[in-house]
N, C-alpha and C positions, 0 to 999 in steps of 0.2 A: 412507538412500537407496542404491540399487544402483549400484555402481561398474562401470566398463568392465571392470576386472579380474574382477569377479564374473561378468559376461556371458561373458568369454573362457574362464573356468575352469568354466563350467557344463557344457560338453562334452556337448551333446545327442548321443544315440546309443542304439543298442539297438532292438529291434523296436517298442516302444511309441512312442518318439520318431519313428522312421522312418515308422511308419504315420500318425502325426499330421501330419507334414510332407506326405506323399503325399496325405492326405485334404484338407488345406488347398489344395494345388496343384490337385488334381482338382476340388475344389469351385469354385475360382476359374475354372477352364476352363469348367465347365458353366454358370456364371452369366455368362460373358462374352457380348458381343453376337454373337460368331461361333457360339455354341451355341444361338441362339434357335430353331433348327429342331427342337430336342428338345422344345419346348413347355413349358407350365407345370410339368409333372411333373419334367422335367430341371432346371429352375431351382430347384424346391423341394429336389430331391435334392442339387444343388450347394450350395445355401445350408446344408443340414444338414451336409454334409461339411466345409464351411469352418468352420462353428461348432464342430463336434466337434474338428477338427484344431487350430484356433486356440485353443480352450478348453484343450486338453491342453498345448500349448506355453506358453500363458499360465500354466497351473498350475505348469509347471516353473520359469518365471521367478518365479512367486509364492513357490515354495519357497525360491528363493535370496534373495528379498526379505522373506520371512516376512510375506507379505501375507494370510495366512489370517485374521489378526486385525489390527485397526488398531494402529499404533504407540502405545506408552504416551504418554499426554498428548493424543492426538488425540481430539477430542470431536465431530467432525462426521461424520455418516453420512447419505448420500442414496441414492436409487435411481437409479443412472446409467442413461442411455439405452443401447440396444444399440449396439455399435461400428459404424462405417461398414463397408461392404463392403471386404474387404482389397484393397489396391492395392500391388503390389510396388514401384512407383515413388513411393509416398507417403512422408510424413514421420512418423516415430515421435515422439510427444510424451511418452510415458510409459506407465504401467500403471494400468488402472482399479482403484481401491482395493478394491472389493467382490469382484472376481473374479480379479484378476491378469492379465486379458487386455490385450494391447498395444493402445494407441489410436494408430491410423495414419490421418492425415488424407490423403485421396486427392490425387493430384498436381493435378488440375484445380481442386480447392478451395484448395489451398495457394497457388496463384499469385494468388488473390484476397486475399492478404495476411493478416497476423495482427497482434495487439497483445498485449503483456504488461504487466500492471498489478499493482502491489503494493508493500508497504513495503520499505525497505532491508534487505538481509540475509536475505530469506526464500526466495530461489531464482531470481530473474529471470535473473541472469547464468549460473547453473548450467544453466538451460534453454537459454539462448542458446548456451552452449558445446556442449551436446548436439546442438542443431540444426546448428551449424556443423561439428561432427565428421562428422555424416552427409553434409553437403554436400561436405566434403573427400574422404571415402571414395568418393563418386560421381564425383569429378573436376570438380565444379562450382566456381564462383567466389564470392567473398565480399567485401563491403565492411563492415567493422566499425568504426563510429565509437564510441569509448569515452569517455563523458562523466564517468567517475569515476576512471579510470586506476589500477587495482589493479596493483601491480608484478608480481604473479605471472601476470597474464593473457597477457603476451607469451610467457613460457616455456611456458604451457599450450598456446597456439596453435602454438608451435614444435614441441612434442611431437606435436600432432595431425598437422601437416604431415609430420614425420619418420616417423611411424607409417605414413602413406600413401605415403611416398617422394616427397613434393612440397615439399621444402625450398626448391627454387629458385623455386617459385611464390609464396612469401611475400614481400610488400613491406610496409614500415613507414614511416609518416610520424610522426616523433617530434621535434617542435621543442624539446621540453624537454631532449633529449639528442641533439644532431646526430650524435655518433659512432655512435649506434645508430639511424640513420634513412637512408632513401633520400631523394633530392631530389624536390621537388614544387613546381610553379608553377601555381596554379589560374586564372591569367589567360590562358592560351594557347589554350584550346579554347572554341568557341562564337562566335556573332556578336557584334557590338559592343553590341547591346541587352542580350543575356544577360550579358555581362561587366560592363556598367554596372549592371545590377540586382544583380549579385553584390557589387560594390563599395559601392553605396549601401545595401545591407542592413546595413552596418557602422554606419550613422548611426541613432541611436535615433529611433523614431517619436514624434511629439507631436501627438496628436489635437486638432483645433480650434485649431491654432496656425498662422496664415497665414505667419508668418516662417519657421517650421521647414519648412513645405511648400514654400515658395519655394526654400529652401536645398537641399532634396532634389531638386527639379525641376532646379535649376541644375546640381547635381552630376551628375545623370543625363545631361543634355545634354552636359556637358563630357566625361565619360568616353566617351560614345558617339562624339562627334566625334573625340576623340583616338585612340581605338582604331581607328576606321575609317581614319584617316590612317595609323596605324602598319601596319595590315594591308594597306593598298594598296601599301606599300613592300615587303611580303613579309618583314618582319623580326620576329624574336622579341623580347620585352620582358619586364621583370620589375617588381617593386614599386618599386625605386629609380628606374627610368626613368619610370614613371607618376607617382610623387610629384614628381619634378623638373619634369615638364611642367605640373603643377598649380600650381607655386609659383615658377617661374623664367621671366622674360620671354625670356632668351636661348635657353632650351631650346625655347620655342614658336616663336621666329623660325627656329631651326635646322630644326625639323620642317616649317614652312611652306615654307622654301627648297627642301627635298628633295621635298616632295609637289608643289609648283608650283601656280599658280593657274589653269592651263589645264584641269585635270581637274575633274569634279564634286566629288570629295572635297576637292581643294584649295580650290575656291570655298566649300564649306561651312566648312572650317577658317578661311579668311580672314574669312568673315562672322561666325563665332563670335568671332574675336579683335577685331573692330571694337568690341565693347562695352567693351573694356578699353583702347582708344586714346583718350587724353584730353589730348594735347599732350605727354605724356611727363614724366619727372622733370626737376628742374633740371639743366641741363647735357646733357640728352638731346635728340635731334632730335624735332621735332614729329611726332606720329602714332605714336610708339613706344608699346609696351605699358606701361601703368601698373602697376608691380610691386606697389605697395601695394594697389591695387584687386583685383588678381589674388589676392593672399594673403588679403585680407579675405574674399573669396567662397569660396575653395577651400582655405584653410589648414587648416581643421578636418578635411576629408576627407584632405588630404595627410598630416596627422599620424597619422591612423588607418591609412593605408597604410604609413607609416614603420615601424610596429611589426612588419610582416612583412619589412621590408628590412634590419633591423639586428639585431645580437646573434645569439642562438642561432636565432631564427626566420629571420634572413637567411641563415644558413649552410645551411638546409634549402630555403628558398623563393626566394632570389635566384639563379635559374638560368634559362638559355635552353634547356637540354637536360635536362629533368627525367626521372628514372627512372620516375616514376609519372605515367601519363596514364589518366584514368578510363575513357575509351572503350576503350583497349587492355586495361585490366583486365577489363572486362566481356566483350569479345569473346575474350580470351585465357584466360578462366576463372582469373584471378589471385586471390590471397587478400591483400587489402589491410587492414591494421590501422592506423587513424588514432588516435593517442594524444593526447588533449587535456589539456594540463597545467593542469587546472582548479584545483588547490590553490595553486600558486605564481603563476600568471598567469591568473586567472579571466577577465578581460576579453578578453585576447588569445586565450585558449582558446575562448571563446564565439564570437569573431569568426572564428577559423579554422574552427570547426564550420559556421558559416553559409556560409563560402566553399566548403567541401567540398560542402555540400548544393546550392549553386547550380551548382557544377561537375558534380555528379552528375546534376542535372536536365538540363543541356545534353547530357551523355553519353547519357542515356536517350532524349532526342529524336533524337539521331543514330542510335542503334541502332533506334529505332522506325521510322525511314525505310528501313531495310534490308529486303531480301526475307526472308520468314519463315525460310527455310532457313539464313540467315546470322546469325540471332539466337541468343543463347546457349542451349546445351543441355548439361547440365541447366539449369533456370531459375537465374538468378543471384540470390544472397541478399544483401540489405542489412539488417544488424542495427544499429539505432540505440539504444545503451545510454544510459540517462539522457537521453533525447531532449529533455526539457523545457529543458535548459540551453543549447541552441544552435539549435533549429529556428526557422523563420520561417513566416509565413503562406503564402508561395509553396510551401513543402514539401508542403502538403496536396494540391496539384494533381498531384503525382507519383503519388498513390494511384490516380488516374484513368488516368494514362498508362502507368505502369510495366508493367501486366499484358501489354499488347500487345507490349512490348519484352522479354518473358520475364524480368522482374525482380520478385522477391518483396520486399515491404517488411514489416519486423517491428520496430516501435518498442517500447522498454521504458521505462516511466516510473513514478514513484511515486504521484502524486496526480492528481486531476482538475484541480487548479489549475495543474499544470505545463503543460497545454495551453491552459487558459483565460487564462493571463497573456498569451498571444499574441492570443487572441480566441476567442469561442464558436464561430465558424465552423470554426476549425482543429480544435477538439475534436469537433465534429459530423462533419467530413469524415473524421477518423481512425476514429472509432467506426462511422461508416456505411459505410466502404469496407474493412472487415476482416471476412472471413468466419469466421476462427478467432480467438477471444478467450480469453486465459488470465488468470485472476484468482488471485493469491496473497493472503496475509493483508493486509488494508488497514491503513494507518497512522492514518487519521482518519475520523470519521463521514461527512463529505460524500462522500468517495471510496467508502466502503462502500455508501452509498445509491445512488451512481451505478452501482457494480458490480451491485447487486441489480436496478436498473432494466434494465440491459443483459442480465442473465441471464433476466429476464422473469417473467411471471406465468402462472398456470395455474388452472383450475377445481378447487377443493377442496371436499370434502364437509364441511359444518358440522353437527354433531349438537347437539341440545338435548333436555334432559329437564325435564319439568314435573311437579310433584306438588301435589295439593290434598287437603284433609281438611275434612269438614263434619259437625256433630252437630246433630240436631233433637230437640225434646222436645214431646210432646203431653200436655196435662193435661185430662182429661175431667171435666166437672162431676159433682158427687156424685149428683144425681138421675138423671143419665144413666147413671152407673156402676151405680147400684142397679137400674135398669130393664134394662140390657143386660148387666150383669155385666162391664163393661169396666174396664180399669185404665190408669194412666199408662204411656206408652211413650217410649223413647229410640231414635233412629235415627242411625247413624254411616255416613258415605260416605267412602271413601279412593280417590283416582284418581291414576294415574301415566301420563303421556303421553310418547311418544318422537316426535321429528320430525327430519328432515334436509333440507338444501337445499344447492345448489351456489353457492359464492361464489368470487370472484377473489382470489387471494393470491400472494405472492412464492413462486417455486420454492425460493429460499433467502433467508431473512430477512437483512437487513443485519447484524444483531448476530451471526448464526451464522457469517458469514464470518471473524470474528475467531477462531473455533475451529480454523481451518486451521493445521496444524503446519508445521515447516520442510520444504520440498520438496514440500508438498502444494498443490494448486491446483484450481480449478474451471475446466473448459474448456467453452466453448460452440462448437458447430459448426453453421453455417447457422441460427443463431438458436434453433431449437427443440430441438436435441440438447444435453444437459447431462451432463457427466462429472466424477466426483471422481477425480483423477489424482495419482499419485506420480511425480515426475520423477527419472530416474536421474542420479547424479552421476558425471561422467567423471574417472577417476583413472588414472595410469600408475605402475607399480612403479619402485622406485629403480634397479634394474638397467637397465631400459630407458632411464631418464633419464640414467644415467651413460654409457651407450653412445652416446647422441646428442650429449651435451655441451651447453653453453650455446648460446643463440641466436647465430647468425652472420648478419650482414646480407648479403644477396645483392646484388652490384653488376652493373650492365649496362655494356657497352662504350660509351664516349661517342661521339656522332656529331658531325659537322661541322654547325653551325647558324649561320645568318646573324642575329646578334643586333644590337640597336641600339647597345650600348656607348655610350650617350648621355653618360655622365659623362666617359669618356675623350675623346669627340668634342668636348667643350666645354672642352678644355685644362685638365684638373685640375691641382691642385698636385702637385708631384713626390712620388711614393710610393716606398717601397722596392722593390727588384727582386722581381717576381712577386706583388706585393701590389696588389690592385685598389682604386681609389679608391672612396669612398662618396659618397652624395648630398650631403654637407655640405662636400665638398672642391673643388667647382667654383669658378672665379674669378668674382666678381661683375662 
């Protein structure tokens, strides 16, 4: 595969290269809408110039990539479609294998999202890095949720940002290593309903289970009511605060006293608490909140929230003033890398991914409500690597909404089952709302069949050859032979027939997709355009890496925030100086 160093060292120049670049630019100008006055002849001339110039530049890249012949071991060869009209604002996916021409997806098509599908280790993340590097060079923003957490990915992203002079734009959420992480609290942005949906997504679904459905509905109502009350006070809160409110009667009484029952929010909170007032515990006044009942209903959700409020996760996420706010990242063209510790803490990592997805959805809705001129430019890129490990059904709706918010969605996953485990609707929504699809070598037959179905069918000519042979013998009677002088005769007939007909067949058979080599893929654009593409591999030389040094976490200046400080408010047990109490330290 072609490295970035190869591209940099290619050093286009000289009369031939200069003429090719000028031809491509002039051709693009002649075929632009502003040049329609030149008529069909001008458009044809422009198309010819673009093809000639682009073809030469593609040939020069092909020389660097040795694309004049397929790499050794590659057994797949197709007739790729002509590339799309060149768009200087488009996104470069790679080089067409047969010709070496660059495949550039036009900007207006790219915002209609893409998907990357293929076995592990075949090039999905390599393509993702190439896409993100282009985005960084353009000054655009990125959210990269990494579901497999390769240790080298952060250093590669750091090198990309350093090359573009954008080190300060890189933010990292890494609860597996708080010392190399910015702070992040996904509970602060969005209305109460959105935050409730975000929290309840942590509870496993159980179809056709009335008890599980009741539990989810009760949890949704609880989170919505509590968050509305907290927001009415204008206070920031974290996971420990929310967990304490779900499991402690004194915390709920504290909240109700401060909200008051004179407001609509206070009356809703009071009505919600009535279901837990049953005369109180022994020794408690009548009408007090029954702690056992409260913990019975919400203890499970409270424990799921606890995983974000303690240990390494708590160091990153228990904050009232986080350095990472997704709306700010989108509008500020920041580069956010979310590292999910899937190997050591798979359940917590999946839960964090779901939280980030919910937070991102709320941020997209906020951006969508802004005037067009305030939405991100260039379009913001969201890359979901190994998306099957953390997405939810609600994620699919973002594909419908994100385009108008100038946000591009690009999920990468291994199999068809990665999406269908959530539901067939999710799989259909993702495949149906992605204009650009990239297929690497599949890992199992069902996924290969699905790939072939999405690549599509075409009319193909079926030839048939038929052959026939026949021999006949005529035996004339003796009297007739004597009278006529006739004799016995043998007759032989040989016939060969050719026929052809049009039949429907796969453009690429499922079994042929396994012939794709490392870094090779099939790209479909707008459904009917199919390309065999080689993806460039981004590398940086050792001298450059030594110059920039290892990743350094950028820190923002803390702001003054009005936080709940609920644990301290409830008279915690004495802690050491400067040490904050945790949610298990309150006085019963």
